[in-house]
PyMOL Python script that loads the backbone (N, CA, C, O; Angstrom):
from pymol import cmd

cmd.read_pdbstr("""\
ATOM      1  N   MET A   1     104.638 134.671 142.743  1.00  0.00           N
ATOM      2  CA  MET A   1     103.799 133.252 142.450  1.00  0.00           C
ATOM      3  C   MET A   1     103.259 133.488 140.640  1.00  0.00           C
ATOM      4  O   MET A   1     102.806 134.446 140.013  1.00  0.00           O
ATOM      5  N   SER A   2     103.631 131.940 140.266  1.00  0.00           N
ATOM      6  CA  SER A   2     103.043 131.794 138.684  1.00  0.00           C
ATOM      7  C   SER A   2     101.613 131.389 138.881  1.00  0.00           C
ATOM      8  O   SER A   2     100.956 131.168 139.898  1.00  0.00           O
ATOM      9  N   LEU A   3     101.375 131.363 137.812  1.00  0.00           N
ATOM     10  CA  LEU A   3      99.852 131.016 137.017  1.00  0.00           C
ATOM     11  C   LEU A   3      99.602 129.746 136.186  1.00  0.00           C
ATOM     12  O   LEU A   3      99.965 130.230 135.114  1.00  0.00           O
ATOM     13  N   GLY A   4      99.456 129.216 136.054  1.00  0.00           N
ATOM     14  CA  GLY A   4      99.416 128.052 135.268  1.00  0.00           C
ATOM     15  C   GLY A   4      98.212 127.434 134.765  1.00  0.00           C
ATOM     16  O   GLY A   4      97.456 126.783 135.486  1.00  0.00           O
ATOM     17  N   LYS A   5      98.005 127.660 133.374  1.00  0.00           N
ATOM     18  CA  LYS A   5      96.286 127.091 132.715  1.00  0.00           C
ATOM     19  C   LYS A   5      97.031 125.986 131.635  1.00  0.00           C
ATOM     20  O   LYS A   5      98.147 126.005 131.116  1.00  0.00           O
ATOM     21  N   VAL A   6      95.735 124.877 131.523  1.00  0.00           N
ATOM     22  CA  VAL A   6      96.064 124.209 130.164  1.00  0.00           C
ATOM     23  C   VAL A   6      95.108 124.162 129.744  1.00  0.00           C
ATOM     24  O   VAL A   6      94.063 124.454 130.325  1.00  0.00           O
ATOM     25  N   ILE A   7      95.284 123.588 128.058  1.00  0.00           N
ATOM     26  CA  ILE A   7      93.923 124.056 127.090  1.00  0.00           C
ATOM     27  C   ILE A   7      94.497 122.750 126.087  1.00  0.00           C
ATOM     28  O   ILE A   7      95.639 122.504 125.698  1.00  0.00           O
ATOM     29  N   GLU A   8      93.386 122.143 125.886  1.00  0.00           N
ATOM     30  CA  GLU A   8      93.685 120.550 125.208  1.00  0.00           C
ATOM     31  C   GLU A   8      93.728 120.961 123.374  1.00  0.00           C
ATOM     32  O   GLU A   8      92.818 121.550 122.790  1.00  0.00           O
ATOM     33  N   VAL A   9      94.579 120.639 122.951  1.00  0.00           N
ATOM     34  CA  VAL A   9      94.832 120.214 121.350  1.00  0.00           C
ATOM     35  C   VAL A   9      95.098 119.050 121.071  1.00  0.00           C
ATOM     36  O   VAL A   9      95.770 118.158 121.588  1.00  0.00           O
ATOM     37  N   SER A  10      94.231 119.212 119.810  1.00  0.00           N
ATOM     38  CA  SER A  10      94.353 118.173 118.512  1.00  0.00           C
ATOM     39  C   SER A  10      95.007 118.454 117.415  1.00  0.00           C
ATOM     40  O   SER A  10      94.720 119.225 116.499  1.00  0.00           O
ATOM     41  N   ALA A  11      96.205 117.546 117.631  1.00  0.00           N
ATOM     42  CA  ALA A  11      96.559 117.447 116.638  1.00  0.00           C
ATOM     43  C   ALA A  11      97.259 116.505 115.019  1.00  0.00           C
ATOM     44  O   ALA A  11      97.938 115.485 115.141  1.00  0.00           O
ATOM     45  N   GLU A  12      97.003 116.952 114.007  1.00  0.00           N
ATOM     46  CA  GLU A  12      97.767 115.759 113.116  1.00  0.00           C
ATOM     47  C   GLU A  12      98.558 115.400 112.305  1.00  0.00           C
ATOM     48  O   GLU A  12      99.471 116.221 112.385  1.00  0.00           O
ATOM     49  N   SER A  13      98.878 114.444 111.313  1.00  0.00           N
ATOM     50  CA  SER A  13     100.318 114.034 110.540  1.00  0.00           C
ATOM     51  C   SER A  13     100.672 113.101 109.823  1.00  0.00           C
ATOM     52  O   SER A  13     100.773 111.934 110.201  1.00  0.00           O
ATOM     53  N   ASP A  14     100.931 113.576 108.555  1.00  0.00           N
ATOM     54  CA  ASP A  14     100.883 112.003 107.974  1.00  0.00           C
ATOM     55  C   ASP A  14     102.397 111.168 108.161  1.00  0.00           C
ATOM     56  O   ASP A  14     102.746 110.089 107.681  1.00  0.00           O
ATOM     57  N   LYS A  15     102.872 111.780 108.735  1.00  0.00           N
ATOM     58  CA  LYS A  15     104.337 111.289 108.896  1.00  0.00           C
ATOM     59  C   LYS A  15     104.470 110.798 110.352  1.00  0.00           C
ATOM     60  O   LYS A  15     105.349 109.945 110.224  1.00  0.00           O
ATOM     61  N   GLY A  16     104.097 110.816 111.809  1.00  0.00           N
ATOM     62  CA  GLY A  16     104.234 110.372 112.933  1.00  0.00           C
ATOM     63  C   GLY A  16     103.895 110.921 113.306  1.00  0.00           C
ATOM     64  O   GLY A  16     103.549 111.898 112.642  1.00  0.00           O
ATOM     65  N   PHE A  17     103.449 110.897 115.669  1.00  0.00           N
ATOM     66  CA  PHE A  17     103.318 110.735 116.451  1.00  0.00           C
ATOM     67  C   PHE A  17     104.186 112.211 116.666  1.00  0.00           C
ATOM     68  O   PHE A  17     103.728 113.353 116.611  1.00  0.00           O
ATOM     69  N   GLU A  18     105.485 111.813 116.908  1.00  0.00           N
ATOM     70  CA  GLU A  18     106.166 113.218 117.117  1.00  0.00           C
ATOM     71  C   GLU A  18     105.660 114.133 116.313  1.00  0.00           C
ATOM     72  O   GLU A  18     105.310 115.184 116.849  1.00  0.00           O
ATOM     73  N   ASP A  19     105.504 114.005 114.996  1.00  0.00           N
ATOM     74  CA  ASP A  19     105.240 115.356 114.346  1.00  0.00           C
ATOM     75  C   ASP A  19     103.735 115.935 114.404  1.00  0.00           C
ATOM     76  O   ASP A  19     103.310 117.089 114.440  1.00  0.00           O
ATOM     77  N   ALA A  20     103.241 114.960 114.399  1.00  0.00           N
ATOM     78  CA  ALA A  20     101.856 115.670 115.141  1.00  0.00           C
ATOM     79  C   ALA A  20     101.767 116.158 116.261  1.00  0.00           C
ATOM     80  O   ALA A  20     100.924 117.055 116.269  1.00  0.00           O
ATOM     81  N   ILE A  21     102.369 115.947 117.481  1.00  0.00           N
ATOM     82  CA  ILE A  21     102.914 116.603 118.513  1.00  0.00           C
ATOM     83  C   ILE A  21     104.143 117.836 118.385  1.00  0.00           C
ATOM     84  O   ILE A  21     104.485 118.644 119.249  1.00  0.00           O
ATOM     85  N   ARG A  22     104.406 117.748 117.677  1.00  0.00           N
ATOM     86  CA  ARG A  22     105.038 119.318 117.003  1.00  0.00           C
ATOM     87  C   ARG A  22     104.151 120.206 116.240  1.00  0.00           C
ATOM     88  O   ARG A  22     104.252 121.426 116.113  1.00  0.00           O
ATOM     89  N   ASN A  23     103.071 119.240 115.642  1.00  0.00           N
ATOM     90  CA  ASN A  23     102.571 120.659 114.754  1.00  0.00           C
ATOM     91  C   ASN A  23     101.685 121.115 115.578  1.00  0.00           C
ATOM     92  O   ASN A  23     101.250 122.244 115.348  1.00  0.00           O
ATOM     93  N   GLY A  24     101.249 120.472 116.593  1.00  0.00           N
ATOM     94  CA  GLY A  24      99.952 121.129 117.818  1.00  0.00           C
ATOM     95  C   GLY A  24     100.986 122.056 118.352  1.00  0.00           C
ATOM     96  O   GLY A  24     100.992 123.206 117.914  1.00  0.00           O
ATOM     97  N   ILE A  25     101.861 121.698 119.242  1.00  0.00           N
ATOM     98  CA  ILE A  25     102.486 122.598 120.207  1.00  0.00           C
ATOM     99  C   ILE A  25     103.099 123.977 118.927  1.00  0.00           C
ATOM    100  O   ILE A  25     103.517 125.061 119.334  1.00  0.00           O
ATOM    101  N   GLN A  26     103.045 123.727 117.860  1.00  0.00           N
ATOM    102  CA  GLN A  26     103.869 124.955 116.796  1.00  0.00           C
ATOM    103  C   GLN A  26     102.167 125.664 116.281  1.00  0.00           C
ATOM    104  O   GLN A  26     102.119 126.582 115.463  1.00  0.00           O
ATOM    105  N   THR A  27     101.342 125.277 116.685  1.00  0.00           N
ATOM    106  CA  THR A  27     100.229 126.092 115.505  1.00  0.00           C
ATOM    107  C   THR A  27      99.598 126.874 117.482  1.00  0.00           C
ATOM    108  O   THR A  27      99.317 128.067 117.595  1.00  0.00           O
ATOM    109  N   ALA A  28      99.525 125.943 118.634  1.00  0.00           N
ATOM    110  CA  ALA A  28      99.184 126.559 119.542  1.00  0.00           C
ATOM    111  C   ALA A  28     100.108 128.025 119.763  1.00  0.00           C
ATOM    112  O   ALA A  28      99.705 129.187 119.703  1.00  0.00           O
ATOM    113  N   SER A  29     101.035 127.675 119.948  1.00  0.00           N
ATOM    114  CA  SER A  29     102.299 128.737 119.962  1.00  0.00           C
ATOM    115  C   SER A  29     102.356 130.245 119.531  1.00  0.00           C
ATOM    116  O   SER A  29     102.887 131.296 119.892  1.00  0.00           O
ATOM    117  N   ARG A  30     101.593 129.813 118.651  1.00  0.00           N
ATOM    118  CA  ARG A  30     101.069 131.062 117.507  1.00  0.00           C
ATOM    119  C   ARG A  30     100.158 132.174 118.259  1.00  0.00           C
ATOM    120  O   ARG A  30      99.944 133.351 117.965  1.00  0.00           O
ATOM    121  N   THR A  31      99.900 131.724 118.866  1.00  0.00           N
ATOM    122  CA  THR A  31      98.378 132.867 120.114  1.00  0.00           C
ATOM    123  C   THR A  31      98.717 132.542 121.570  1.00  0.00           C
ATOM    124  O   THR A  31      98.392 133.423 122.366  1.00  0.00           O
ATOM    125  N   VAL A  32      99.348 131.374 122.113  1.00  0.00           N
ATOM    126  CA  VAL A  32      99.488 131.293 123.529  1.00  0.00           C
ATOM    127  C   VAL A  32     101.281 130.944 124.040  1.00  0.00           C
ATOM    128  O   VAL A  32     102.003 129.952 124.136  1.00  0.00           O
ATOM    129  N   GLU A  33     101.396 132.465 124.272  1.00  0.00           N
ATOM    130  CA  GLU A  33     102.809 132.584 125.467  1.00  0.00           C
ATOM    131  C   GLU A  33     103.338 131.255 126.550  1.00  0.00           C
ATOM    132  O   GLU A  33     102.607 130.405 127.059  1.00  0.00           O
ATOM    133  N   ASN A  34     104.581 131.375 126.675  1.00  0.00           N
ATOM    134  CA  ASN A  34     104.914 130.682 127.659  1.00  0.00           C
ATOM    135  C   ASN A  34     104.512 129.132 127.931  1.00  0.00           C
ATOM    136  O   ASN A  34     104.537 128.552 129.016  1.00  0.00           O
ATOM    137  N   ILE A  35     104.045 128.490 126.365  1.00  0.00           N
ATOM    138  CA  ILE A  35     104.257 127.191 127.061  1.00  0.00           C
ATOM    139  C   ILE A  35     105.672 126.591 127.633  1.00  0.00           C
ATOM    140  O   ILE A  35     106.826 126.697 127.218  1.00  0.00           O
ATOM    141  N   LYS A  36     105.113 125.933 128.731  1.00  0.00           N
ATOM    142  CA  LYS A  36     106.235 125.147 129.540  1.00  0.00           C
ATOM    143  C   LYS A  36     106.392 122.928 129.114  1.00  0.00           C
ATOM    144  O   LYS A  36     107.286 122.083 129.073  1.00  0.00           O
ATOM    145  N   GLY A  37     105.169 122.984 128.946  1.00  0.00           N
ATOM    146  CA  GLY A  37     104.877 120.879 128.979  1.00  0.00           C
ATOM    147  C   GLY A  37     103.746 120.888 127.971  1.00  0.00           C
ATOM    148  O   GLY A  37     103.200 121.894 127.518  1.00  0.00           O
ATOM    149  N   ALA A  38     103.462 119.579 127.674  1.00  0.00           N
ATOM    150  CA  ALA A  38     102.167 119.227 127.306  1.00  0.00           C
ATOM    151  C   ALA A  38     102.163 117.395 127.762  1.00  0.00           C
ATOM    152  O   ALA A  38     103.149 116.742 128.103  1.00  0.00           O
ATOM    153  N   TRP A  39     101.174 117.056 127.667  1.00  0.00           N
ATOM    154  CA  TRP A  39     100.341 115.589 128.071  1.00  0.00           C
ATOM    155  C   TRP A  39     100.013 114.969 126.935  1.00  0.00           C
ATOM    156  O   TRP A  39     100.006 115.912 126.144  1.00  0.00           O
ATOM    157  N   VAL A  40      99.669 113.775 126.175  1.00  0.00           N
ATOM    158  CA  VAL A  40      99.795 113.648 125.189  1.00  0.00           C
ATOM    159  C   VAL A  40      98.703 112.370 125.709  1.00  0.00           C
ATOM    160  O   VAL A  40      99.238 111.311 126.040  1.00  0.00           O
ATOM    161  N   SER A  41      97.486 112.453 125.765  1.00  0.00           N
ATOM    162  CA  SER A  41      96.375 111.869 126.264  1.00  0.00           C
ATOM    163  C   SER A  41      96.351 111.144 125.424  1.00  0.00           C
ATOM    164  O   SER A  41      97.074 110.156 125.549  1.00  0.00           O
ATOM    165  N   GLU A  42      95.675 111.251 124.404  1.00  0.00           N
ATOM    166  CA  GLU A  42      95.484 110.183 122.906  1.00  0.00           C
ATOM    167  C   GLU A  42      96.598 109.503 121.908  1.00  0.00           C
ATOM    168  O   GLU A  42      97.626 110.180 121.927  1.00  0.00           O
ATOM    169  N   GLN A  43      96.698 108.321 121.010  1.00  0.00           N
ATOM    170  CA  GLN A  43      97.289 108.741 120.145  1.00  0.00           C
ATOM    171  C   GLN A  43      96.488 107.915 119.396  1.00  0.00           C
ATOM    172  O   GLN A  43      96.054 106.963 120.044  1.00  0.00           O
ATOM    173  N   LYS A  44      96.085 107.971 118.027  1.00  0.00           N
ATOM    174  CA  LYS A  44      95.114 107.617 117.552  1.00  0.00           C
ATOM    175  C   LYS A  44      95.568 106.981 115.881  1.00  0.00           C
ATOM    176  O   LYS A  44      96.686 107.450 115.669  1.00  0.00           O
ATOM    177  N   VAL A  45      95.145 106.140 114.691  1.00  0.00           N
ATOM    178  CA  VAL A  45      95.734 106.536 114.026  1.00  0.00           C
ATOM    179  C   VAL A  45      94.478 106.352 112.834  1.00  0.00           C
ATOM    180  O   VAL A  45      93.358 106.260 113.337  1.00  0.00           O
ATOM    181  N   HIS A  46      94.532 106.282 111.201  1.00  0.00           N
ATOM    182  CA  HIS A  46      93.888 106.831 110.492  1.00  0.00           C
ATOM    183  C   HIS A  46      94.243 105.682 109.881  1.00  0.00           C
ATOM    184  O   HIS A  46      95.471 105.710 109.792  1.00  0.00           O
ATOM    185  N   VAL A  47      93.526 103.999 109.089  1.00  0.00           N
ATOM    186  CA  VAL A  47      94.092 103.635 108.420  1.00  0.00           C
ATOM    187  C   VAL A  47      92.911 103.165 107.508  1.00  0.00           C
ATOM    188  O   VAL A  47      91.743 102.856 107.744  1.00  0.00           O
ATOM    189  N   GLU A  48      93.901 103.249 106.036  1.00  0.00           N
ATOM    190  CA  GLU A  48      93.011 102.806 104.680  1.00  0.00           C
ATOM    191  C   GLU A  48      93.256 101.876 103.919  1.00  0.00           C
ATOM    192  O   GLU A  48      94.192 102.255 103.214  1.00  0.00           O
ATOM    193  N   ASN A  49      92.890 100.623 103.577  1.00  0.00           N
ATOM    194  CA  ASN A  49      93.613  99.640 102.823  1.00  0.00           C
ATOM    195  C   ASN A  49      94.648  98.815 103.813  1.00  0.00           C
ATOM    196  O   ASN A  49      95.449  97.982 103.390  1.00  0.00           O
ATOM    197  N   GLY A  50      94.509  99.157 105.095  1.00  0.00           N
ATOM    198  CA  GLY A  50      95.366  98.348 105.333  1.00  0.00           C
ATOM    199  C   GLY A  50      96.902  99.038 105.762  1.00  0.00           C
ATOM    200  O   GLY A  50      97.967  98.531 106.115  1.00  0.00           O
ATOM    201  N   ARG A  51      96.545 100.155 105.589  1.00  0.00           N
ATOM    202  CA  ARG A  51      98.106 101.020 105.736  1.00  0.00           C
ATOM    203  C   ARG A  51      97.437 101.889 107.020  1.00  0.00           C
ATOM    204  O   ARG A  51      96.245 101.843 107.324  1.00  0.00           O
ATOM    205  N   VAL A  52      98.448 102.675 107.693  1.00  0.00           N
ATOM    206  CA  VAL A  52      98.339 104.150 108.132  1.00  0.00           C
ATOM    207  C   VAL A  52      98.401 104.732 107.481  1.00  0.00           C
ATOM    208  O   VAL A  52      99.073 104.516 106.473  1.00  0.00           O
ATOM    209  N   THR A  53      97.761 105.761 107.678  1.00  0.00           N
ATOM    210  CA  THR A  53      97.401 107.001 106.592  1.00  0.00           C
ATOM    211  C   THR A  53      97.476 108.294 107.166  1.00  0.00           C
ATOM    212  O   THR A  53      97.483 109.380 106.586  1.00  0.00           O
ATOM    213  N   GLY A  54      97.536 108.016 108.504  1.00  0.00           N
ATOM    214  CA  GLY A  54      97.603 109.710 109.803  1.00  0.00           C
ATOM    215  C   GLY A  54      97.730 108.972 110.709  1.00  0.00           C
ATOM    216  O   GLY A  54      97.660 107.753 110.866  1.00  0.00           O
ATOM    217  N   TYR A  55      98.075 110.443 111.754  1.00  0.00           N
ATOM    218  CA  TYR A  55      98.698 110.209 113.028  1.00  0.00           C
ATOM    219  C   TYR A  55      97.638 111.024 113.849  1.00  0.00           C
ATOM    220  O   TYR A  55      96.924 111.059 112.847  1.00  0.00           O
ATOM    221  N   ARG A  56      97.082 111.540 114.545  1.00  0.00           N
ATOM    222  CA  ARG A  56      96.520 111.901 115.502  1.00  0.00           C
ATOM    223  C   ARG A  56      96.911 111.887 117.380  1.00  0.00           C
ATOM    224  O   ARG A  56      97.043 110.951 118.169  1.00  0.00           O
ATOM    225  N   VAL A  57      96.962 112.753 117.477  1.00  0.00           N
ATOM    226  CA  VAL A  57      97.214 113.372 119.114  1.00  0.00           C
ATOM    227  C   VAL A  57      95.854 114.298 119.525  1.00  0.00           C
ATOM    228  O   VAL A  57      95.109 115.072 118.925  1.00  0.00           O
ATOM    229  N   ASP A  58      95.947 113.863 120.643  1.00  0.00           N
ATOM    230  CA  ASP A  58      95.687 114.826 121.627  1.00  0.00           C
ATOM    231  C   ASP A  58      95.968 115.120 122.960  1.00  0.00           C
ATOM    232  O   ASP A  58      96.051 114.302 123.877  1.00  0.00           O
ATOM    233  N   MET A  59      96.132 116.513 123.032  1.00  0.00           N
ATOM    234  CA  MET A  59      97.445 116.758 123.999  1.00  0.00           C
ATOM    235  C   MET A  59      96.736 117.273 125.416  1.00  0.00           C
ATOM    236  O   MET A  59      95.600 116.850 125.631  1.00  0.00           O
ATOM    237  N   ARG A  60      97.251 118.026 126.243  1.00  0.00           N
ATOM    238  CA  ARG A  60      96.751 118.989 127.143  1.00  0.00           C
ATOM    239  C   ARG A  60      98.471 120.014 127.472  1.00  0.00           C
ATOM    240  O   ARG A  60      99.327 119.900 128.349  1.00  0.00           O
ATOM    241  N   VAL A  61      98.353 120.820 126.447  1.00  0.00           N
ATOM    242  CA  VAL A  61      99.477 121.834 126.612  1.00  0.00           C
ATOM    243  C   VAL A  61      98.909 123.166 127.791  1.00  0.00           C
ATOM    244  O   VAL A  61      97.856 123.803 127.779  1.00  0.00           O
ATOM    245  N   THR A  62     100.207 123.245 128.839  1.00  0.00           N
ATOM    246  CA  THR A  62     100.596 123.649 129.981  1.00  0.00           C
ATOM    247  C   THR A  62     101.310 124.756 129.372  1.00  0.00           C
ATOM    248  O   THR A  62     102.223 124.687 128.548  1.00  0.00           O
ATOM    249  N   PHE A  63     100.564 126.192 130.088  1.00  0.00           N
ATOM    250  CA  PHE A  63     101.275 127.555 129.896  1.00  0.00           C
ATOM    251  C   PHE A  63     101.349 127.847 131.293  1.00  0.00           C
ATOM    252  O   PHE A  63     100.705 127.235 132.145  1.00  0.00           O
ATOM    253  N   VAL A  64     102.502 129.218 131.625  1.00  0.00           N
ATOM    254  CA  VAL A  64     102.425 130.150 132.360  1.00  0.00           C
ATOM    255  C   VAL A  64     101.680 131.598 131.905  1.00  0.00           C
ATOM    256  O   VAL A  64     101.965 132.399 131.015  1.00  0.00           O
ATOM    257  N   LEU A  65     100.767 131.582 132.754  1.00  0.00           N
ATOM    258  CA  LEU A  65     100.241 133.153 132.429  1.00  0.00           C
ATOM    259  C   LEU A  65     101.174 134.401 133.419  1.00  0.00           C
ATOM    260  O   LEU A  65     101.762 134.185 134.478  1.00  0.00           O
ATOM    261  N   GLU A  66     101.078 135.560 132.758  1.00  0.00           N
ATOM    262  CA  GLU A  66     101.987 136.209 133.367  1.00  0.00           C
ATOM    263  C   GLU A  66     101.594 137.709 134.780  1.00  0.00           C
ATOM    264  O   GLU A  66     102.525 138.297 135.331  1.00  0.00           O
TER     265      GLU A  66
END
""", "prot")
cmd.dss("prot")
cmd.show_as("cartoon", "prot")
cmd.util.cbc("prot")
cmd.orient("prot")
């Protein structure tokens, strides 16, 4: 029987949402093993002078405990 756990992660990028997701998963995987998936619950942008300057995602990352 497998047991899964979910953590909440926020990550940012100045390139785009996909890059922010990659950054979040990559950072979480430094301390969490067996990551199986993520659900992006929110996407936000930072705007300065009418231009998008940053992308942020809030996500729930699922991993399996051994």
